[in-house]
Every structure is written in C-alpha cells, then in structure tokens.
N, C-alpha and C positions, 0 to 999 in steps of 0.2 A: 851564819853571821851574813849578813849583808857586807858586800863590797863597796867603800867609799869613794867617792870619786874625787879625783885630786887634779883636774884638770885647772886651768888660773881663773877661768871663769867661774867655777864652781868656789876655788880657795877666797878668792878677790872678786867676788861679785859687784864690789862697791866702787872697783876700779875696772868695769868693763871699756868705757870709752879709751881710758888711759892706755891698757893694755893694745887694744885697737890702733891709738894713734902710735905708739914704741913700735909696733910690729911693723907699718908702715913707714916710719921715719928713721927708726934707728938699728941701722944693721946689726950691731952687737945683741941688742935684745931681741931683735928676731931670730938670729942663730940661736941663742939661748932658749928661745921660746921653741923652736923648734925639736932642741933635743930634749927638752921636757918633754914634751909632747909626744915624742918617739918613745922615750922613758917610760912615760906614764902608760901608755899602750900596751908594754912590751909586759909591765908590771902586774897590769889588768890582768893581762890573759896568763900569764902564771898563776895570780890568784884565784882565777876562775877556772883553772887547769886545765886550759885549752894548750899550754904548754906546762911541759914539766922539766925540773929544773932541780939543782940541789938548795938546800934551804941557805945555803953559806951564798952562794949567788945571789938568790932573791934580796936577802938582808944587805948585797953588794950596793944594785940596784937601786934598792931603797933608798941608802944613803947617797946616791950619785944624785937621785933623783929632789931628796931633800936640800940637798947642796945646791942646786939648780934654783930651786923654788925659792932658797934664801938670795939669793944672787938677784932673779927677777924681783923679786918684794924689795929688796934693796934699791933699784933701777925702777921701779914704780913709786915708792916710797920718794925718793929724790924729785922724780920728773913733777910730781904733785905738789909738794911742796914749793918747787921753783914759779908754777904756775898760779900758785896762792898768794906768793909774797910779792 
C-alpha cells in the first residue's frame, strides 16, 4: 500500500500561495507549520519502516498531526476569506 503524502502543499494545493504568505508573515502559523512538517516527517519515517515504534505511539503522532492540520486549515481559510471579502 503506497504511503500518502500529507505535507500541506499536497493537502491544500489550491492554497499554496496563502501558505507561503502566512509562513512569512504570521509567526503563529509558521510555528504550527514547522511542528506539522516535523511531525509529518516522523510519521512518514515510521510508516516506511525507517524507524520502528509501537502502534500506539504512531497513532498518537497521527492524531497530533491531524490536530495541527485542522488548526492550520482554519488559519488558511480565515486568511483567504479575509482577502476575498
């Protein structure tokens, strides 16, 4: 089974420019983005068996990644709504 890409550009390809702008101008977004990026790489290494760990740990990390993605998505949507209004 192929491993899905979960980086933000693959998750939100239509918001590529917004993501870049927010990374450059919003410290909170940039911090969350970095946390998400690092967590995504960790999960990917575990899923591709470069690193080994317990299933419980992997699931915990995936839940953290999902929570960060939800927060980042909300910021992206709010920003895009503010520039179109």
